[in-house]
DRENDO-1510 file (C-alpha; in Angstrom, 1 decimal, always signed):
<recs>
REC; n; res; u; v; w
REC; 1; MET; +38.1; +22.1; -32.1 .
REC; 2; SER; +39.7; +25.3; -30.9 .
REC; 3; ASP; +43.3; +25.6; -29.9 .
REC; 4; ARG; +42.1; +26.6; -26.4 .
REC; 5; THR; +40.0; +23.4; -26.1 .
REC; 6; ALA; +42.8; +21.3; -27.3 .
REC; 7; ALA; +45.2; +22.9; -24.8 .
REC; 8; ILE; +42.9; +22.3; -21.9 .
REC; 9; GLU; +42.3; +18.7; -22.9 .
REC; 10; ALA; +46.0; +18.1; -23.1 .
REC; 11; MET; +46.5; +19.5; -19.6 .
REC; 12; LEU; +43.7; +17.4; -18.3 .
REC; 13; SER; +45.2; +14.3; -19.8 .
REC; 14; LYS; +48.2; +14.9; -17.5 .
REC; 15; ASN; +46.1; +16.0; -14.5 .
REC; 16; PRO; +42.6; +14.5; -14.8 .
REC; 17; GLU; +41.6; +15.5; -11.2 .
REC; 18; ASP; +42.2; +19.2; -11.7 .
REC; 19; VAL; +38.9; +20.8; -10.9 .
REC; 20; PHE; +39.6; +24.2; -12.5 .
REC; 21; LEU; +40.7; +22.5; -15.8 .
REC; 22; ARG; +37.4; +20.5; -15.8 .
REC; 23; TYR; +35.5; +23.6; -15.2 .
REC; 24; SER; +37.4; +25.5; -17.9 .
REC; 25; LEU; +36.8; +22.7; -20.4 .
REC; 26; GLY; +33.1; +22.7; -19.6 .
REC; 27; MET; +33.1; +26.5; -20.2 .
REC; 28; GLU; +34.8; +26.0; -23.5 .
REC; 29; TYR; +32.3; +23.3; -24.6 .
REC; 30; ALA; +29.4; +25.5; -23.5 .
REC; 31; SER; +30.6; +28.5; -25.4 .
REC; 32; THR; +30.7; +26.5; -28.6 .
REC; 33; GLY; +27.3; +24.8; -28.1 .
REC; 34; ARG; +28.7; +21.4; -27.1 .
REC; 35; LEU; +26.2; +21.3; -24.2 .
REC; 36; ASP; +26.2; +17.6; -23.5 .
REC; 37; GLU; +30.0; +17.6; -23.2 .
REC; 38; ALA; +29.9; +20.8; -21.1 .
REC; 39; CYS; +27.4; +19.2; -18.7 .
REC; 40; GLU; +29.6; +16.1; -18.4 .
REC; 41; GLN; +32.6; +18.2; -17.6 .
REC; 42; PHE; +30.7; +20.2; -15.0 .
REC; 43; ASP; +29.5; +17.0; -13.4 .
REC; 44; LEU; +33.0; +15.6; -13.3 .
REC; 45; CYS; +34.2; +18.9; -11.7 .
REC; 46; LEU; +31.5; +18.6; -9.0 .
REC; 47; HIS; +32.3; +15.0; -8.5 .
REC; 48; ALA; +35.9; +16.0; -7.6 .
REC; 49; ASP; +34.8; +19.0; -5.5 .
REC; 50; ALA; +31.2; +19.1; -4.5 .
REC; 51; ASP; +31.6; +22.7; -3.1 .
REC; 52; TYR; +32.9; +24.3; -6.3 .
REC; 53; LEU; +30.1; +26.9; -6.7 .
REC; 54; PRO; +30.9; +28.3; -10.2 .
REC; 55; ALA; +30.4; +24.8; -11.6 .
REC; 56; TYR; +26.8; +24.7; -10.2 .
REC; 57; VAL; +26.0; +28.0; -11.9 .
REC; 58; GLU; +27.4; +27.0; -15.2 .
REC; 59; ALA; +26.1; +23.4; -15.1 .
REC; 60; GLY; +22.6; +24.7; -14.4 .
REC; 61; LYS; +22.9; +27.1; -17.4 .
REC; 62; ALA; +24.2; +24.3; -19.7 .
REC; 63; TYR; +21.5; +21.9; -18.6 .
REC; 64; ARG; +18.8; +24.6; -19.2 .
REC; 65; GLN; +20.2; +25.4; -22.6 .
REC; 66; ALA; +20.2; +21.7; -23.4 .
REC; 67; GLY; +16.5; +21.5; -22.6 .
REC; 68; ARG; +17.0; +19.6; -19.4 .
REC; 69; GLY; +15.1; +21.8; -17.0 .
REC; 70; ASN; +14.8; +19.4; -14.1 .
REC; 71; LYS; +18.6; +18.8; -14.0 .
REC; 72; ALA; +19.2; +22.5; -14.2 .
REC; 73; LYS; +16.9; +23.1; -11.3 .
REC; 74; GLU; +18.7; +20.4; -9.3 .
REC; 75; MET; +22.1; +22.0; -10.0 .
REC; 76; PHE; +20.8; +25.5; -9.1 .
REC; 77; ALA; +19.2; +24.2; -5.9 .
REC; 78; ARG; +22.4; +22.4; -4.8 .
REC; 79; GLY; +24.5; +25.4; -5.6 .
REC; 80; LEU; +22.1; +27.8; -3.8 .
REC; 81; GLU; +22.2; +25.6; -0.7 .
REC; 82; ILE; +26.0; +25.7; -0.6 .
REC; 83; ALA; +26.2; +29.5; -1.4 .
REC; 84; LEU; +23.8; +30.2; +1.5 .
REC; 85; LYS; +25.7; +27.9; +3.8 .
REC; 86; THR; +29.0; +29.6; +3.0 .
REC; 87; GLY; +27.6; +33.1; +3.0 .
REC; 88; ASP; +28.3; +33.7; -0.7 .
REC; 89; ASN; +25.4; +36.1; -1.3 .
REC; 90; HIS; +26.7; +37.2; -4.7 .
REC; 91; THR; +26.6; +33.6; -6.1 .
REC; 92; ALA; +23.3; +33.0; -4.3 .
REC; 93; ASP; +21.8; +36.0; -6.1 .
REC; 94; ARG; +23.3; +34.8; -9.5 .
REC; 95; ILE; +21.7; +31.4; -8.9 .
REC; 96; ARG; +18.3; +32.9; -8.0 .
REC; 97; GLN; +18.4; +34.9; -11.2 .
REC; 98; GLN; +19.1; +31.8; -13.2 .
REC; 99; MET; +16.3; +29.9; -11.5 .
REC; 100; GLU; +13.9; +32.6; -12.5 .
REC; 101; LEU; +14.7; +31.8; -16.2 .
REC; 102; LEU; +13.4; +28.3; -15.6 .
REC; 103; LYS; +9.9; +29.4; -14.7 .
</recs>
């Protein structure tokens, strides 16, 4: 386990509802190939804040890399819906690009 991962986990133990820390831990897990743990952290992040767009993008990518295409499609579709509703065209474009990789 990296020092960075350990530091984020320690901060989360003190503030388990912190969405950004959950997202950060998911990113750390994904970067080291711990995809199941990354997906779990992104799911917890979205449970705490269903509108946190970066988590949809990264969760979709992690699920795709873990071979769970249907779950990746679900994450991307939900994120795209929110991005379009909020006018976040940049994130909508990023999600569309990721969705193309699932075809």
